[in-house]
ZAPAMAR-918144 format. One record per residue (C-alpha): x, y, z negated; residue number from 1; residue in one letter. Coordinates in pm, 1 decimal, decimal comma. Layout:
<rec east="X" north="Y" up="Z" n="NUM" res="a"/>
...
//
This chain:
<rec east="-1275,8" north="4005,8" up="1678,2" n="1" res="x"/>
<rec east="-1313,8" north="3847,0" up="1416,7" n="2" res="x"/>
<rec east="-1138,7" north="3931,9" up="1109,4" n="3" res="x"/>
<rec east="-1152,1" north="3523,9" up="1028,4" n="4" res="x"/>
<rec east="-803,4" north="3512,1" up="1230,2" n="5" res="x"/>
<rec east="-756,5" north="3160,9" up="1085,0" n="6" res="x"/>
<rec east="-1067,1" north="3080,2" up="1342,8" n="7" res="x"/>
<rec east="-894,7" north="3214,9" up="1628,9" n="8" res="x"/>
<rec east="-1151,0" north="3312,9" up="1819,9" n="9" res="x"/>
<rec east="-1279,0" north="3589,8" up="1937,1" n="10" res="x"/>
<rec east="-1645,4" north="3817,0" up="1936,4" n="11" res="x"/>
<rec east="-1661,2" north="4001,7" up="2290,1" n="12" res="x"/>
<rec east="-2012,2" north="4188,6" up="2124,2" n="13" res="x"/>
<rec east="-1872,0" north="4496,8" up="1983,6" n="14" res="x"/>
<rec east="-1969,7" north="4722,3" up="2180,1" n="15" res="x"/>
<rec east="-2053,5" north="4995,9" up="1877,1" n="16" res="x"/>
<rec east="-1674,6" north="5001,0" up="1761,0" n="17" res="x"/>
<rec east="-1431,4" north="5227,9" up="1832,1" n="18" res="x"/>
<rec east="-1178,2" north="5130,2" up="2125,7" n="19" res="x"/>
<rec east="-880,2" north="5249,2" up="1888,3" n="20" res="x"/>
<rec east="-1039,6" north="5011,1" up="1625,4" n="21" res="x"/>
<rec east="-1038,3" north="4734,5" up="1833,9" n="22" res="x"/>
<rec east="-732,8" north="4833,4" up="1938,9" n="23" res="x"/>
<rec east="-642,8" north="4762,9" up="1524,4" n="24" res="x"/>
<rec east="-744,5" north="4433,0" up="1542,0" n="25" res="x"/>
<rec east="-581,9" north="4278,9" up="1770,5" n="26" res="x"/>
<rec east="-266,9" north="4336,1" up="1542,3" n="27" res="x"/>
<rec east="-435,2" north="4179,4" up="1289,4" n="28" res="x"/>
<rec east="-455,4" north="3844,9" up="1544,3" n="29" res="x"/>
<rec east="-144,2" north="3892,5" up="1664,9" n="30" res="x"/>
<rec east="-9,3" north="3923,1" up="1286,9" n="31" res="x"/>
<rec east="-186,1" north="3655,2" up="1138,4" n="32" res="x"/>
<rec east="-51,4" north="3382,0" up="1457,0" n="33" res="x"/>
<rec east="280,3" north="3520,2" up="1362,8" n="34" res="x"/>
<rec east="236,8" north="3387,4" up="992,3" n="35" res="x"/>
<rec east="78,4" north="3062,9" up="1128,3" n="36" res="x"/>
<rec east="338,8" north="2986,2" up="1400,5" n="37" res="x"/>
<rec east="587,0" north="3041,6" up="1140,7" n="38" res="x"/>
<rec east="451,1" north="2830,7" up="918,9" n="39" res="x"/>
<rec east="429,5" north="2576,1" up="1167,7" n="40" res="x"/>
<rec east="764,5" north="2596,7" up="1271,9" n="41" res="x"/>
<rec east="915,0" north="2614,9" up="962,7" n="42" res="x"/>
<rec east="754,1" north="2319,0" up="827,6" n="43" res="x"/>
<rec east="770,8" north="2076,7" up="1196,4" n="44" res="x"/>
<rec east="378,2" north="2028,2" up="1187,5" n="45" res="x"/>
<rec east="402,8" north="1911,6" up="1515,9" n="46" res="x"/>
<rec east="130,6" north="1683,9" up="1669,2" n="47" res="x"/>
<rec east="-56,8" north="1738,2" up="2004,9" n="48" res="x"/>
<rec east="-401,6" north="1842,7" up="1874,0" n="49" res="x"/>
<rec east="-250,8" north="2108,8" up="1660,8" n="50" res="x"/>
<rec east="-70,6" north="2313,8" up="1997,7" n="51" res="x"/>
<rec east="-375,4" north="2286,8" up="2136,4" n="52" res="x"/>
<rec east="-535,2" north="2426,5" up="1874,9" n="53" res="x"/>
<rec east="-276,1" north="2758,5" up="1876,5" n="54" res="x"/>
<rec east="-315,6" north="2755,6" up="2251,9" n="55" res="x"/>
<rec east="-627,9" north="2826,1" up="2214,0" n="56" res="x"/>
<rec east="-560,6" north="3109,0" up="1980,1" n="57" res="x"/>
<rec east="-334,0" north="3279,7" up="2208,8" n="58" res="x"/>
<rec east="-518,5" north="3229,9" up="2555,0" n="59" res="x"/>
<rec east="-857,9" north="3413,6" up="2301,0" n="60" res="x"/>
<rec east="-591,9" north="3706,7" up="2262,0" n="61" res="x"/>
<rec east="-549,1" north="3734,9" up="2588,5" n="62" res="x"/>
<rec east="-902,9" north="3716,3" up="2649,6" n="63" res="x"/>
<rec east="-985,8" north="3997,3" up="2440,8" n="64" res="x"/>
<rec east="-702,9" north="4184,4" up="2514,8" n="65" res="x"/>
<rec east="-843,4" north="4223,7" up="2896,7" n="66" res="x"/>
<rec east="-1193,8" north="4273,9" up="2784,6" n="67" res="x"/>
<rec east="-1064,2" north="4571,9" up="2575,9" n="68" res="x"/>
<rec east="-839,9" north="4665,8" up="2913,6" n="69" res="x"/>
<rec east="-1201,5" north="4677,6" up="3079,9" n="70" res="x"/>
<rec east="-1402,4" north="4924,8" up="2844,2" n="71" res="x"/>
<rec east="-1102,0" north="5149,9" up="2862,3" n="72" res="x"/>
<rec east="-1125,7" north="5134,8" up="3256,6" n="73" res="x"/>
<rec east="-1488,9" north="5219,6" up="3204,6" n="74" res="x"/>
<rec east="-1533,7" north="5471,2" up="2937,1" n="75" res="x"/>
<rec east="-1537,0" north="5753,0" up="3138,9" n="76" res="x"/>
<rec east="-1209,1" north="5845,4" up="3010,4" n="77" res="x"/>
<rec east="-1023,0" north="6122,1" up="3291,7" n="78" res="x"/>
<rec east="-702,8" north="5877,8" up="3409,9" n="79" res="x"/>
<rec east="-407,8" north="6139,3" up="3219,2" n="80" res="x"/>
<rec east="-115,1" north="5930,6" up="3167,3" n="81" res="x"/>
<rec east="-158,6" north="5860,2" up="2898,7" n="82" res="x"/>
<rec east="-407,3" north="5655,4" up="2928,9" n="83" res="x"/>
<rec east="-263,7" north="5477,7" up="3215,4" n="84" res="x"/>
<rec east="56,0" north="5435,2" up="2980,9" n="85" res="x"/>
<rec east="-196,3" north="5271,3" up="2733,2" n="86" res="x"/>
<rec east="-350,4" north="5025,5" up="3028,2" n="87" res="x"/>
<rec east="-24,8" north="4948,7" up="3097,4" n="88" res="x"/>
<rec east="78,6" north="4844,3" up="2730,4" n="89" res="x"/>
<rec east="-200,0" north="4648,5" up="2714,8" n="90" res="x"/>
<rec east="-112,6" north="4479,7" up="3017,3" n="91" res="x"/>
<rec east="196,1" north="4353,4" up="2919,2" n="92" res="x"/>
<rec east="77,9" north="4272,0" up="2585,2" n="93" res="x"/>
<rec east="-186,7" north="4063,2" up="2763,9" n="94" res="x"/>
<rec east="145,3" north="3893,8" up="2962,4" n="95" res="x"/>
<rec east="307,2" north="3818,0" up="2631,2" n="96" res="x"/>
<rec east="-15,3" north="3627,1" up="2503,1" n="97" res="x"/>
<rec east="-15,7" north="3429,5" up="2830,2" n="98" res="x"/>
<rec east="353,0" north="3352,2" up="2806,2" n="99" res="x"/>
<rec east="257,4" north="3235,9" up="2515,5" n="100" res="x"/>
<rec east="19,4" north="2998,7" up="2551,0" n="101" res="x"/>
<rec east="168,9" north="2829,1" up="2834,4" n="102" res="x"/>
<rec east="472,5" north="2759,3" up="2620,3" n="103" res="x"/>
<rec east="179,5" north="2615,5" up="2347,1" n="104" res="x"/>
<rec east="21,7" north="2429,9" up="2629,2" n="105" res="x"/>
<rec east="413,1" north="2278,1" up="2714,2" n="106" res="x"/>
<rec east="446,9" north="2177,4" up="2339,9" n="107" res="x"/>
<rec east="142,1" north="2047,9" up="2330,7" n="108" res="x"/>
<rec east="232,2" north="1787,4" up="2595,2" n="109" res="x"/>
<rec east="576,5" north="1692,6" up="2504,6" n="110" res="x"/>
<rec east="436,9" north="1611,0" up="2226,9" n="111" res="x"/>
<rec east="189,7" north="1362,9" up="2372,0" n="112" res="x"/>
<rec east="512,4" north="1119,9" up="2418,9" n="113" res="x"/>
<rec east="526,7" north="1037,4" up="2031,5" n="114" res="x"/>
<rec east="310,0" north="891,7" up="1875,3" n="115" res="x"/>
<rec east="100,8" north="1035,0" up="1563,0" n="116" res="x"/>
<rec east="255,2" north="766,4" up="1311,7" n="117" res="x"/>
<rec east="640,8" north="849,1" up="1428,9" n="118" res="x"/>
<rec east="864,1" north="1075,4" up="1303,8" n="119" res="x"/>
<rec east="1240,1" north="1169,0" up="1361,6" n="120" res="x"/>
<rec east="1290,5" north="901,5" up="996,2" n="121" res="x"/>
<rec east="1048,5" north="648,6" up="1053,8" n="122" res="x"/>
<rec east="1039,2" north="577,6" up="1460,0" n="123" res="x"/>
<rec east="1162,2" north="268,4" up="1704,3" n="124" res="x"/>
<rec east="1353,4" north="502,7" up="1904,7" n="125" res="x"/>
<rec east="1498,6" north="760,4" up="1639,6" n="126" res="x"/>
<rec east="1660,4" north="971,2" up="1909,6" n="127" res="x"/>
<rec east="1406,4" north="959,8" up="2154,1" n="128" res="x"/>
<rec east="1180,2" north="1095,2" up="1824,2" n="129" res="x"/>
<rec east="1435,4" north="1353,0" up="1781,0" n="130" res="x"/>
<rec east="1439,0" north="1529,0" up="2105,8" n="131" res="x"/>
<rec east="1061,7" north="1553,3" up="2153,0" n="132" res="x"/>
<rec east="1023,8" north="1727,2" up="1810,7" n="133" res="x"/>
<rec east="1312,2" north="1930,2" up="1949,1" n="134" res="x"/>
<rec east="1197,7" north="2023,8" up="2228,5" n="135" res="x"/>
<rec east="808,7" north="2062,8" up="2102,5" n="136" res="x"/>
<rec east="957,5" north="2294,7" up="1853,7" n="137" res="x"/>
<rec east="1182,7" north="2527,5" up="2098,1" n="138" res="x"/>
<rec east="854,5" north="2564,5" up="2275,9" n="139" res="x"/>
<rec east="694,5" north="2685,4" up="1987,6" n="140" res="x"/>
<rec east="965,9" north="2916,5" up="1830,3" n="141" res="x"/>
<rec east="934,9" north="3056,3" up="2206,8" n="142" res="x"/>
<rec east="570,5" north="3149,8" up="2160,7" n="143" res="x"/>
<rec east="645,2" north="3297,7" up="1823,6" n="144" res="x"/>
<rec east="922,3" north="3552,5" up="1988,0" n="145" res="x"/>
<rec east="694,7" north="3663,2" up="2288,7" n="146" res="x"/>
<rec east="418,3" north="3778,7" up="2055,2" n="147" res="x"/>
<rec east="689,0" north="3927,0" up="1773,1" n="148" res="x"/>
<rec east="604,9" north="4241,9" up="1853,1" n="149" res="x"/>
<rec east="203,8" north="4191,9" up="1895,2" n="150" res="x"/>
<rec east="64,2" north="4379,6" up="1618,9" n="151" res="x"/>
<rec east="289,2" north="4699,0" up="1612,8" n="152" res="x"/>
<rec east="245,0" north="4731,3" up="2015,9" n="153" res="x"/>
<rec east="-113,6" north="4701,7" up="1954,0" n="154" res="x"/>
<rec east="-104,4" north="4968,7" up="1749,9" n="155" res="x"/>
<rec east="104,1" north="5196,2" up="1888,8" n="156" res="x"/>
<rec east="-139,7" north="5163,2" up="2158,9" n="157" res="x"/>
<rec east="-414,0" north="5233,8" up="1951,8" n="158" res="x"/>
<rec east="-237,6" north="5572,5" up="1841,6" n="159" res="x"/>
<rec east="-244,8" north="5695,5" up="2202,8" n="160" res="x"/>
<rec east="-558,2" north="5619,8" up="2294,8" n="161" res="x"/>
<rec east="-703,5" north="5750,5" up="1933,8" n="162" res="x"/>
<rec east="-493,7" north="6093,1" up="2053,4" n="163" res="x"/>
<rec east="-608,5" north="6062,1" up="2410,1" n="164" res="x"/>
<rec east="-1022,1" north="6066,7" up="2337,1" n="165" res="x"/>
<rec east="-953,8" north="6328,9" up="2048,4" n="166" res="x"/>
<rec east="-802,9" north="6620,0" up="2333,5" n="167" res="x"/>
<rec east="-1119,7" north="6505,2" up="2578,4" n="168" res="x"/>
<rec east="-1332,7" north="6559,6" up="2338,1" n="169" res="x"/>
<rec east="-1405,6" north="6197,5" up="2234,8" n="170" res="x"/>
<rec east="-1334,5" north="6190,5" up="1902,5" n="171" res="x"/>
<rec east="-1550,5" north="6088,7" up="1619,9" n="172" res="x"/>
<rec east="-1533,9" north="6126,7" up="1250,5" n="173" res="x"/>
<rec east="-1216,1" north="6179,8" up="1038,3" n="174" res="x"/>
<rec east="-1184,6" north="6019,6" up="742,8" n="175" res="x"/>
<rec east="-1005,7" north="6203,0" up="416,1" n="176" res="x"/>
<rec east="-721,7" north="6005,3" up="299,3" n="177" res="x"/>
<rec east="-383,0" north="6100,9" up="146,2" n="178" res="x"/>
<rec east="-25,2" north="6080,9" up="372,8" n="179" res="x"/>
<rec east="43,7" north="5794,8" up="86,7" n="180" res="x"/>
<rec east="-289,0" north="5583,3" up="197,6" n="181" res="x"/>
<rec east="-170,7" north="5655,2" up="572,9" n="182" res="x"/>
<rec east="130,6" north="5521,1" up="591,6" n="183" res="x"/>
<rec east="-4,7" north="5228,1" up="415,6" n="184" res="x"/>
<rec east="-294,1" north="5190,8" up="633,8" n="185" res="x"/>
<rec east="-55,2" north="5200,9" up="924,4" n="186" res="x"/>
<rec east="182,3" north="4963,9" up="765,4" n="187" res="x"/>
<rec east="-54,8" north="4740,0" up="716,5" n="188" res="x"/>
<rec east="-153,3" north="4754,4" up="1046,1" n="189" res="x"/>
<rec east="143,0" north="4671,9" up="1234,2" n="190" res="x"/>
<rec east="160,7" north="4349,9" up="984,3" n="191" res="x"/>
<rec east="420,0" north="4514,1" up="743,1" n="192" res="x"/>
<rec east="301,0" north="4504,7" up="404,6" n="193" res="x"/>
<rec east="266,2" north="4217,4" up="158,4" n="194" res="x"/>
<rec east="211,0" north="4162,2" up="-177,4" n="195" res="x"/>
<rec east="432,9" north="3922,2" up="-420,5" n="196" res="x"/>
<rec east="237,9" north="3850,2" up="-757,5" n="197" res="x"/>
<rec east="577,1" north="3669,2" up="-905,0" n="198" res="x"/>
<rec east="532,3" north="3867,9" up="-1268,3" n="199" res="x"/>
<rec east="422,6" north="4221,4" up="-1191,0" n="200" res="x"/>
<rec east="309,1" north="4260,3" up="-908,6" n="201" res="x"/>
<rec east="488,7" north="4436,7" up="-616,3" n="202" res="x"/>
<rec east="427,1" north="4530,8" up="-296,8" n="203" res="x"/>
<rec east="636,0" north="4604,5" up="16,3" n="204" res="x"/>
<rec east="657,7" north="4736,2" up="408,9" n="205" res="x"/>
<rec east="940,3" north="4565,5" up="507,1" n="206" res="x"/>
<rec east="1225,3" north="4642,9" up="277,1" n="207" res="x"/>
<rec east="1087,2" north="4959,4" up="154,8" n="208" res="x"/>
<rec east="872,0" north="4982,4" up="-163,9" n="209" res="x"/>
<rec east="471,9" north="5063,8" up="-169,2" n="210" res="x"/>
<rec east="303,4" north="5196,3" up="-511,4" n="211" res="x"/>
<rec east="71,4" north="4930,0" up="-611,3" n="212" res="x"/>
<rec east="-177,6" north="5227,1" up="-730,7" n="213" res="x"/>
<rec east="-169,2" north="5316,2" up="-302,6" n="214" res="x"/>
<rec east="-304,8" north="4980,3" up="-260,8" n="215" res="x"/>
<rec east="-536,6" north="4928,7" up="-534,5" n="216" res="x"/>
<rec east="-703,9" north="5279,7" up="-429,6" n="217" res="x"/>
<rec east="-765,5" north="5124,6" up="-44,7" n="218" res="x"/>
<rec east="-874,4" north="4809,8" up="-187,6" n="219" res="x"/>
<rec east="-1141,9" north="4986,7" up="-399,5" n="220" res="x"/>
<rec east="-1255,4" north="5171,6" up="-69,0" n="221" res="x"/>
<rec east="-1311,1" north="4842,1" up="76,1" n="222" res="x"/>
<rec east="-1074,1" north="4927,4" up="372,4" n="223" res="x"/>
<rec east="-779,4" north="4690,7" up="232,0" n="224" res="x"/>
<rec east="-831,2" north="4259,2" up="192,5" n="225" res="x"/>
<rec east="-558,9" north="3997,3" up="50,1" n="226" res="x"/>
<rec east="-441,3" north="3666,9" up="207,5" n="227" res="x"/>
<rec east="-245,1" north="3399,6" up="97,1" n="228" res="x"/>
<rec east="35,9" north="3414,1" up="309,0" n="229" res="x"/>
<rec east="84,4" north="3069,7" up="417,7" n="230" res="x"/>
<rec east="468,7" north="3094,5" up="500,2" n="231" res="x"/>
<rec east="535,3" north="3090,3" up="154,0" n="232" res="x"/>
<rec east="292,0" north="2832,8" up="24,5" n="233" res="x"/>
<rec east="309,4" north="2894,4" up="-375,9" n="234" res="x"/>
<rec east="439,0" north="3196,5" up="-397,5" n="235" res="x"/>
<rec east="174,6" north="3408,6" up="-438,7" n="236" res="x"/>
<rec east="240,3" north="3616,2" up="-169,0" n="237" res="x"/>
<rec east="-51,4" north="3805,2" up="-8,8" n="238" res="x"/>
<rec east="-34,8" north="3954,0" up="336,9" n="239" res="x"/>
<rec east="-249,9" north="4260,3" up="331,1" n="240" res="x"/>
<rec east="-505,9" north="4334,5" up="618,0" n="241" res="x"/>
<rec east="-707,1" north="4585,9" up="747,9" n="242" res="x"/>
<rec east="-1080,7" north="4516,5" up="688,6" n="243" res="x"/>
<rec east="-1353,8" north="4650,0" up="970,3" n="244" res="x"/>
<rec east="-1403,9" north="4950,9" up="784,4" n="245" res="x"/>
<rec east="-1040,3" north="4952,0" up="730,9" n="246" res="x"/>
<rec east="-963,5" north="4995,0" up="1096,2" n="247" res="x"/>
<rec east="-1239,2" north="5220,3" up="1152,7" n="248" res="x"/>
<rec east="-1059,4" north="5465,8" up="895,8" n="249" res="x"/>
<rec east="-740,7" north="5452,8" up="993,2" n="250" res="x"/>
<rec east="-819,4" north="5432,8" up="1378,9" n="251" res="x"/>
<rec east="-993,2" north="5839,1" up="1301,2" n="252" res="x"/>
<rec east="-643,5" north="5908,4" up="1178,7" n="253" res="x"/>
<rec east="-437,1" north="5784,7" up="1407,7" n="254" res="x"/>
<rec east="-199,0" north="6058,0" up="1601,1" n="255" res="x"/>
<rec east="-306,7" north="6327,6" up="1317,9" n="256" res="x"/>
<rec east="-88,9" north="6226,3" up="999,5" n="257" res="x"/>
<rec east="-254,6" north="6402,0" up="672,3" n="258" res="x"/>
<rec east="-49,5" north="6632,4" up="511,1" n="259" res="x"/>
<rec east="5,4" north="6658,3" up="152,9" n="260" res="x"/>
<rec east="-239,8" north="6984,3" up="-6,5" n="261" res="x"/>
<rec east="-6,2" north="7244,9" up="-103,4" n="262" res="x"/>
<rec east="-125,4" north="7425,8" up="-453,4" n="263" res="x"/>
<rec east="-272,4" north="7721,5" up="-490,5" n="264" res="x"/>
<rec east="-4,9" north="8008,0" up="-497,2" n="265" res="x"/>
<rec east="-86,0" north="8228,6" up="-844,5" n="266" res="x"/>
<rec east="-211,8" north="8540,5" up="-750,4" n="267" res="x"/>
<rec east="126,7" north="8771,8" up="-866,9" n="268" res="x"/>
<rec east="298,2" north="8557,3" up="-620,9" n="269" res="x"/>
<rec east="36,6" north="8665,2" up="-367,7" n="270" res="x"/>
<rec east="66,6" north="8979,8" up="-438,3" n="271" res="x"/>
<rec east="462,0" north="8976,5" up="-390,8" n="272" res="x"/>
<rec east="483,0" north="8771,7" up="-57,8" n="273" res="x"/>
<rec east="252,9" north="9069,7" up="85,2" n="274" res="x"/>
<rec east="489,9" north="9348,6" up="-46,7" n="275" res="x"/>
<rec east="786,8" north="9172,9" up="130,4" n="276" res="x"/>
<rec east="589,6" north="9105,6" up="406,5" n="277" res="x"/>
<rec east="562,5" north="9466,5" up="442,8" n="278" res="x"/>
<rec east="880,8" north="9550,8" up="381,7" n="279" res="x"/>
<rec east="988,0" north="9321,9" up="707,4" n="280" res="x"/>
<rec east="904,7" north="9615,8" up="931,8" n="281" res="x"/>
<rec east="1111,4" north="9877,0" up="730,1" n="282" res="x"/>
<rec east="1334,5" north="10081,7" up="902,2" n="283" res="x"/>
<rec east="1626,4" north="9866,1" up="810,1" n="284" res="x"/>
<rec east="1466,8" north="9586,6" up="1070,3" n="285" res="x"/>
<rec east="1498,5" north="9296,6" up="785,5" n="286" res="x"/>
<rec east="1306,9" north="8942,3" up="876,4" n="287" res="x"/>
<rec east="1230,4" north="8850,7" up="508,8" n="288" res="x"/>
<rec east="1435,0" north="8523,5" up="591,9" n="289" res="x"/>
<rec east="1293,7" north="8192,3" up="576,5" n="290" res="x"/>
<rec east="1025,0" north="8322,5" up="296,4" n="291" res="x"/>
<rec east="691,1" north="8355,5" up="540,2" n="292" res="x"/>
<rec east="792,8" north="8051,4" up="772,4" n="293" res="x"/>
//
């Protein structure tokens, strides 16, 4: 899928992209659609051609999901319960995107009853104009509602598929990253991470603070990019997105969370631990408590 999500198009030529990374690209598109629908609804930028453009984007999501679904079917994977769950999840996502398309097509039809130069404030029939805009807004709002969880569900499907690929001996090279980097990448993939540059830069995953040093380390590796958050024009807030390489990196780690490295144990303490281990099998039957667990 193209990373130019404002274009609302998808690229079918992704045969070299790991399947979990393709699902992460799908998550990006759901996040971008959510942001743009929110902006459209909040600013009431209602017009038939705009609603039609959004309907085209939602329909493209449906097609892309079906393409990934078919790729999984023909990937030569054993039909395990996990694989079946992933395919079912994709079917649900395709249904949500198709339903959003229907809502947006309906909004387009409704808006055709209102001349483009008319608004509720400047109309020969203000009551009619308000009713048209209200009905169109209702359908646009519903389109956003049915796709609200699309990004998070796509990431869940990607994680399940990545784990199953490894279980079936199909895992690729694992990218090294810290637990903090993994958590940040996962949150970004779900569409949860924003950066606000009012004064000092502050990043957050929903309501939790995210270290800006972690964000910058991901940007330095070319795994993350920023884009102005359209729902807050002029606010200097930005949404974080995974780049192509960032999606491949996260896909290699999904369902395999990195653990923090423990500091090396000093030699003297190691010898003490060995002594305690030996004493655990002594005649008193002591177990050494939790020291060696």
